[in-house]
Phi, psi and omega in degrees: 000137179281149176217159181207145176277103185299330178297334182274339185245350182239150170299153185307322183293344182255346188298335182256010181275156175295153183304321180299323177291320180297316180295330178273355183286157174296154183300339177294351174291340177282135180302129178091354177257119182275168175301320179296319175302317179299319177298317180293321177296321178294316180297316185281320190232359182076016181278124177237340183234168176301319179296320177301317180297317180297329183268355182298125186302327181292325176293315179297319178297315180297319178297319179296317179296318178296321178295320177298319179294321180291333183279350183278000000 
């Protein structure tokens, strides 16, 4: 089972929320992502939520390439 320290990846206001709420949250809920970053992601890719970002094909492609590199 995967695990993650939510305090390290989420803004403080989101760290104690249920996962379903976090996935529906704006991408600015992620630590280090500003509201402006969220606006740009929406403009460029239609991403409005954390779940949208996770499902973005470009993110998945980049993760797959990184995994291939780590496996060598």
